[in-house]
Structure formats: structure tokens, C-alpha cells
C-alpha positions in Angstrom: -17.4 -16.5 -7.0 -20.2 -14.0 -5.9 -18.8 -11.2 -8.0 -18.5 -13.5 -11.0 -22.0 -14.8 -10.7 -23.4 -11.3 -10.3 -21.4 -10.1 -13.4 -22.6 -13.0 -15.5 -26.2 -12.5 -14.5 -26.1 -8.9 -15.6 -24.2 -9.7 -18.8 -26.7 -12.5 -19.7 -29.7 -10.2 -19.1 -27.9 -7.5 -21.2 -27.4 -10.1 -23.9 -31.2 -10.6 -24.1 -31.7 -6.9 -24.4 -29.2 -6.7 -27.1 -31.0 -9.3 -29.1 -34.3 -7.4 -28.6 -32.7 -4.1 -29.7 -31.2 -5.7 -32.8 -34.5 -7.3 -33.8 -36.2 -4.0 -33.3 -33.6 -2.1 -35.4 -34.0 -4.7 -38.2 -37.8 -4.3 -38.0 -37.7 -0.5 -38.2 -35.1 -0.5 -41.1 -37.0 -3.1 -43.2 -40.6 -1.9 -42.9 -42.7 1.2 -43.4 -41.1 2.4 -40.1 -37.8 3.2 -41.9 -38.4 7.0 -42.2 -39.1 7.2 -38.5 -35.9 5.2 -37.8 -33.9 7.6 -40.0 -35.4 10.7 -38.2 -34.5 9.2 -34.8 -30.9 8.6 -35.9 -30.4 12.1 -37.1 -32.1 14.0 -34.3 -29.7 17.0 -33.8 -28.4 17.4 -30.2 -26.4 20.5 -29.4 -24.5 21.6 -26.3 -23.2 25.2 -26.2 -21.1 26.9 -23.5 -19.9 30.3 -24.7 -17.7 29.7 -27.8 -17.5 26.0 -27.2 -20.2 24.0 -28.9 -20.9 20.4 -29.7 -23.4 19.8 -32.4 -23.9 16.2 -33.4 -26.7 13.8 -34.4 -28.1 11.3 -31.9 -26.3 8.6 -33.8 -22.9 10.3 -33.2 -23.7 11.2 -29.6 -24.3 7.5 -28.9 -21.1 6.3 -30.6 -18.9 9.1 -29.4 -20.5 10.0 -26.0 -22.3 7.0 -24.5 -19.7 4.6 -25.8 -17.0 6.6 -23.9 -18.9 5.6 -20.8 -18.9 2.0 -21.9 -15.1 2.2 -22.4 -14.8 3.8 -19.0 -16.4 0.7 -17.6 -14.0 -1.5 -19.6 -11.1 0.5 -18.3 -12.2 0.1 -14.7 -12.6 -3.7 -15.2 -9.2 -4.0 -16.8 -7.5 -2.1 -14.0 -9.2 -4.0 -11.2 -8.5 -7.4 -12.9 -4.8 -6.5 -13.4 -4.3 -5.3 -9.8 -6.2 -7.9 -7.9 -8.3 -10.1 -10.2 -7.9 -12.8 -12.8 -5.1 -11.0 -14.5 -3.1 -10.3 -11.4 -0.5 -13.0 -11.9 1.4 -14.5 -14.8 -0.2 -17.9 -14.3 -3.7 -16.5 -14.4 -3.1 -14.3 -17.4 -1.2 -16.9 -19.5 -3.9 -18.9 -21.1 -6.5 -16.1 -21.8 -3.5 -13.9 -22.9 -2.3 -16.4 -25.5 -6.0 -17.1 -26.5 -6.7 -13.4 -26.9 -3.6 -12.8 -29.1 -4.6 -15.7 -31.4 -8.2 -14.4 -31.3 -7.1 -11.0 -32.7 -4.3 -12.1 -35.0 -6.0 -15.0 -37.0 -9.3 -13.2 -37.8 -7.4 -10.1 -39.0 -5.3 -12.4 -41.3 -8.5 -14.1 -42.6 -10.0 -10.7 -43.4 -6.8 -9.5 -45.1 -6.6 -12.7 -47.1 -9.8 -11.5 -48.8 -9.2 -7.8 -48.9 -5.4 -7.1 -48.9 -5.6 -5.7 -52.5 -8.8 -3.6 -51.9 -7.6 -0.2 -50.7 -11.1 0.8 -49.7 -11.7 -2.3 -47.6 -8.3 -3.0 -46.1 -8.9 -0.6 -43.2 -11.6 -3.0 -41.9 -9.1 -5.6 -40.8 -9.9 -5.1 -37.1 -13.7 -5.7 -37.5 -13.6 -9.5 -36.8 -11.0 -9.3 -34.0 -13.5 -8.3 -31.3 -15.6 -10.4 -28.9 -18.9 -9.3 -27.4 -18.7 -10.3 -23.7 -22.4 -9.7 -23.0 -23.6 -12.1 -25.7 -20.9 -14.7 -25.0 -21.5 -14.8 -21.3 -25.3 -14.7 -21.9 -25.1 -18.0 -23.9 -22.9 -19.5 -21.2 -25.5 -18.7 -18.6 -28.1 -20.6 -20.6 -26.0 -23.8 -20.1 -25.9 -23.5 -16.3 -23.9 -26.2 -14.6 -23.0 -27.9 -18.0 -19.9 -25.7 -18.1 -17.5 -25.4 -15.2 -16.9 -22.0 -13.5 -13.3 -22.1 -14.7 -14.6 -21.7 -18.3 -16.6 -18.6 -17.4 -13.5 -17.1 -15.7 -11.4 -17.9 -18.8 -13.9 -16.3 -21.1 -14.2 -13.2 -18.8 -10.4 -12.8 -18.7 -10.0 -13.4 -22.5 -12.7 -10.8 -23.2 -11.1 -8.2 -21.0 -7.7 -8.7 -22.7 -9.5 -8.6 -26.0 -11.1 -5.3 -25.1 -7.7 -3.9 -24.1 -6.4 -5.0 -27.5 -9.3 -3.2 -29.1 -8.5 0.0 -27.2 -4.9 -0.2 -28.5 -6.0 -0.9 -32.1 -8.4 2.1 -32.0 -5.7 4.4 -30.6 -3.1 3.4 -33.1 -5.1 2.8 -36.3 -8.4 4.7 -36.2 -7.4 8.3 -35.7 -7.9 11.2 -38.0 -5.9 14.5 -38.5 -4.8 15.5 -35.0 -5.3 19.0 -33.5 -2.3 20.1 -31.6 -4.2 22.4 -29.3 -6.8 19.8 -28.4 -4.1 17.1 -27.8 -2.3 19.6 -25.5 -5.5 20.2 -23.5 -6.1 16.4 -23.3 -2.5 15.8 -22.1 -2.9 18.5 -19.4 -6.2 17.0 -18.3 -4.6 13.6 -18.1 -1.8 15.0 -16.1 -4.2 16.6 -13.6 -6.0 13.3 -13.2 -2.8 11.5 -12.5 -1.9 14.2 -10.0 -5.2 13.8 -8.3 -4.5 10.1 -7.9 -0.9 10.6 -6.6 -2.1 13.2 -4.1 -4.7 10.8 -2.7 -7.8 12.6 -3.8 -10.8 10.3 -3.4 -13.7 12.6 -4.4 -15.2 10.9 -7.5 -16.7 14.3 -8.6 -13.2 15.7 -9.0 -12.2 12.9 -11.4 -15.4 13.3 -13.4 -15.2 17.1 -13.8 -11.6 16.8 -15.2 -12.8 13.7 -17.1 -15.4 15.8 -19.0 -12.7 18.2 -20.1 -10.5 15.3 -21.1 -13.4 13.8 -23.2 -14.2 17.1 -25.0 -10.5 17.7 -25.8 -10.1 14.2 -27.1 -13.3 14.5 -29.1 -11.9 17.6 -30.8 -8.4 16.2 -31.2 -9.0 13.6 -33.9 -8.3 10.7 -31.5 -11.5 8.7 -30.9 -13.4 10.1 -27.9 -13.9 6.7 -26.3 -10.2 6.5 -25.4 -10.9 9.3 -22.9 -13.0 6.9 -20.9 -10.2 4.4 -20.7 -7.7 7.1 -19.7 -10.0 8.3 -17.0 -10.6 4.8 -15.7 -6.9 4.1 -15.2 -6.4 7.2 -13.0 -9.3 6.4 -10.5 -7.9 4.9 -7.3 -8.7 1.3 -6.5 -8.2 1.7 -2.7 -8.8 4.8 -0.6 -9.8 6.0 2.9 -12.6 8.5 3.6 -12.5 11.3 6.1 -13.2 8.9 8.9 -10.3 6.6 8.0 -12.7 3.9 6.6 -11.4 2.0 3.6 -13.4 2.0 0.4 -12.8 1.6 -3.3 -13.8 4.5 -5.6 -13.0 2.3 -8.6 -15.3 -0.5 -7.5 -18.1 1.9 -6.5 -18.1 3.6 -9.9 -17.8 0.2 -11.7 -20.8 -1.1 -9.8 -22.9 2.0 -10.4 -22.1 2.1 -14.1 -22.7 -1.5 -14.9 -26.4 -1.3 -14.8 -26.6 1.7 -17.1 -24.1 0.3 -19.6 -25.7 -3.2 -19.6 -29.4 -2.1 -19.7 -29.3 1.3 -21.5 -26.1 2.2 -23.3 -25.4 -1.1 -25.1 -29.0 -1.8 -26.1 -29.3 1.8 -27.5 -26.0 1.4 -29.3 -27.3 -1.9 -30.9 -30.5 -0.2 -31.9 -28.8 2.7 -33.7 -26.1 0.6 -35.3 -27.8 -2.7 -36.2 -30.4 -1.2 -38.5 -29.6 -2.9 -41.9 -31.9 -2.8 -44.9 -31.6 -6.5 -45.8 -34.3 -6.3 -48.5 -31.8 -4.6 -50.8 -28.9 -7.1 -50.2 -28.5 -10.1 -52.5 -26.7 -13.3 -52.0 -24.2 -12.2 -54.7 -23.4 -9.1 -52.6 -22.8 -11.2 -49.5 -20.3 -13.2 -51.5 -18.1 -10.0 -51.8 -14.7 -9.9 -50.2 -15.7 -7.6 -47.3 -18.7 -9.6 -46.0 -16.9 -12.9 -46.6 -13.8 -11.6 -44.7 -15.9 -10.5 -41.8 -18.1 -13.6 -41.6 -15.2 -16.1 -41.9 -13.0 -13.9 -39.7 -15.6 -14.1 -36.9 -16.8 -17.7 -37.3 -13.6 -19.4 -38.5 -10.8 -17.1 -37.6 -11.8 -16.5 -34.0 -12.2 -20.2 -33.1 -9.0 -21.2 -34.9 -7.0 -18.4 -33.3 -8.4 -18.8 -29.7 -8.3 -22.6 -29.6 -5.1 -22.9 -31.7 -3.1 -20.6 -29.5 -4.6 -22.1 -26.3 -3.7 -25.6 -27.5 -0.1 -24.5 -28.3 0.4 -22.7 -25.0 -0.9 -25.7 -23.0 1.2 -28.2 -25.0 4.3 -26.0 -24.6 3.5 -25.9 -20.8 3.2 -22.1 -20.9 -0.4 -22.4 -19.6 -2.7 -25.1 -18.2 -6.2 -26.3 -19.2 -8.9 -24.6 -16.9 -9.8 -26.9 -14.0 -12.6 -29.3 -14.8 -12.6 -28.3 -18.4 -12.3 -30.7 -21.3 -10.7 -30.0 -24.7 -14.1 -30.0 -26.4 -15.5 -27.5 -23.9 -12.4 -25.3 -24.5 -13.2 -25.5 -28.2 -16.8 -24.7 -27.7 -16.0 -21.5 -25.8 -13.5 -20.6 -28.5 -16.3 -20.8 -31.0 -18.4 -18.4 -28.8 -15.6 -15.8 -29.0 -16.7 -15.3 -32.7 -19.7 -13.3 -31.4 -18.3 -9.9 -32.3 -21.6 -7.9 -32.4 -21.3 -4.6 -30.4 -17.5 -4.2 -30.6 -17.4 -5.2 -34.2 -20.2 -2.8 -35.1 -18.3 -0.1 -33.2 -15.1 -0.8 -35.1 -16.9 -0.9 -38.5 -18.2 2.6 -37.8 -14.6 3.7 -37.4 -13.2 1.8 -40.3 -15.8 2.8 -42.9 -17.1 6.3 -42.1 -19.6 6.1 -45.0 -22.2 3.5 -43.8 -23.3 2.8 -47.3 -19.8 2.2 -48.7 -20.5 -1.6 -49.0 -24.3 -1.4 -49.1 -24.5 -2.4 -45.4 -23.2 -5.9 -46.2 -20.4 -5.3 -43.7 -23.0 -4.9 -40.8 -25.1 -7.8 -42.0 -21.9 -10.0 -42.1 -21.2 -9.1 -38.5 -24.8 -10.2 -37.5 -24.5 -13.4 -39.5 -21.0 -14.3 -38.3 -21.9 -13.6 -34.7 -25.1 -15.6 -34.9 -23.4 -18.6 -36.4 -20.7 -18.5 -33.7 -23.3 -18.2 -30.9 -25.5 -21.1 -32.2 -22.5 -23.4 -32.9 -20.8 -22.6 -29.6 -24.0 -23.3 -27.7 -24.6 -26.7 -29.1 -20.9 -27.8 -28.8 -20.9 -26.9 -25.1 -24.4 -28.4 -24.6 -23.4 -31.8 -25.8 -19.8 -31.8 -24.5 -19.1 -34.3 -21.8 -18.4 -32.8 -18.3 -15.2 -33.8 -16.6 
């Protein structure tokens, strides 16, 4: 359990930083500091090497560049868990697998129930399907021994499968016009990475050099650049031997080194540049629109119904078992916590609606409100649930 406890400690601390970054973003965007905030978001950052140049605002560098590192970390965690972790056997993956499917399917249906006839809004169906692992585990850590370790493992596994689902959704549904040349370069780069793995190359620098080429080509291709991080992660070897014959794990080493930067720098910065919503111009009438209602109810109601409902069905059909030492009320409480979408939902909303002001920022505010309601409700349910 040492790894789990270390992971949870980092995630809970990151959750607190995310809250602070969000509050700071709201403060900047709703006071006289708004012009400074806008200037910060649109600071131009350019990299040029010969004819190749990347010229984007700081906002896009965070979403397309730093978030690729975040998805690299997710990919490393998914690969490790599948090969030797909590997703390594069918019995281990059964309950979180069914829960994750329900947690993606039902919120999407709730959103579509409100927006199926709105052609501008229908592309946002994936917004309430995500779960923010940092916030959810952060709240669990506040409860201490009130919740069994099995619940924490269940939530970790569910969130990892949920992230994998988000990766697939982004790849299939949130791509623009594709560039044949860039796609070709990306495929060649991916082939080189696979070749490095098959040839037993253990030098991490080799993977990162080719990974940068992969990221640039994916960025230019029309496929979202964050998928390059996942592809790179899946090619990095889990087990290897150095020149002296000593066993080590390049994957675990990279994962360990990245976790600090992702938890304490990348995600808080992402929250700061994406959570700035001018709530002074948003009315209650606007929040009653189909898009914000679909997002809020998708996160708060759809997530808990999907996760708990599919978990209950899988257990009753004997396809899975209730986590050890966990009561039904505790399982329901953690299902409510999965409605904390936050960072992943904010990321998907930036893909679904390229124009931030399309819905007067009610979509982002709906994410904050739906996530906050899920976090508060889940905390109190778990706090007063009887321990078995």
C-alpha cells in the first residue's frame, strides 16, 4: 500500500493547489485584475527552428503542450496498472470497469437529453463524462480511516479507466481536418518508438527525442497533441536492465519524476488559465439553459447514477464483488465523488467549443458548480456512512 498512500498524498495536495488556482482565476477574472489576466493568457510564445515554427499564445501552450505531459503521465499509469497493477486481472478490473462505463455513458445521455436538438451544443456531450482524480482522492484523504483502503483502490482504478475512455473519446470525436504529411510523420515516429522498445533500448533520452518529433507532428496533423503523450507512454518499457545487468524500470522512473511537476505545476497552471469565468455577467436565467443544465446534471446526477447503477448491477449479476470492508452507502458516496469533473471536463470543453464565449462561459461555470456539488455531497455521505 506504500505506493497507493504516496500517490494519494500527492493527489490530495494537488487538489488543494487546484482549488487555490481556481479561486485565484475567478478573482482575476471578476475584478479590476481582468485586463492583467487577459494579457497573461495571450502572451505570445514562439519556437522557431529553420522553416519549422510554433507560434501560440500561453493559453494554447498550456492546453496543447503541458497537457501532453499530463497525458504522458496518464499513459504511464494506465500501462503500469494493466501490466502489473490494479487492472492486471479480470477480477480486479471488473467492478471499476463496469463503473467507468456507466460513469461515461449515463452523463453523456443526460447531456444529450437536454441538447440533442441543438447542433451548436451537441458536440459537448463528453464534457460531463470525466472524473478529476486529484480532487476526488483529495476529498477521500480528508476522511482518513473513515473509508477503507479498498475504496481508494476502486476510485483509482475507475479514474484510470475513465482517463483511458477520455483518451479514446478525444481521438475519435475531437479531431479537425487531418494533414496527410503530418500524420505520416507521426506514424513513422510512432514506429521508431515501437522499434526502440522491441530492440531493448532503455535510454530515456532516445524516447523523449523521438517523442518531441511525434508531438510536433501530431500537433500539426489535426489530431489533438495530447494523444502524442499517451502514444509515447505506451512505448516506454516497464522492465529493463542497465549496462551492468541491474534491473530497473524506465516507465516507473519517468512516472515518479513527472508526478511532482504534473501535480504541483501543470494542473494548477491549467486550472488557472481555464477556470477564469466572469460570473458577474451570468444570470440565473442563463444558467437554466440547456448546455449548463446538461453539464451540471450530467456531472452531479449522471455520474453517480451511472457509476453506482452499473456497479450495483455488476455485483448483483455476480460479475464483480463489493470492495472488501466497503458498505453500499460508501460505494454510493464514492460514486457521487466521481461527479467532480473539473480539470478533465474543462479540457474537453476547450475541445468541444473552440469559441470560449459561445455560451457566455455558462459551460465552464456549470463544470465548477457540478463538480463542487458532487464533492460536497460525496464528502458528507462518506463522512456519516457506517464503517463495516
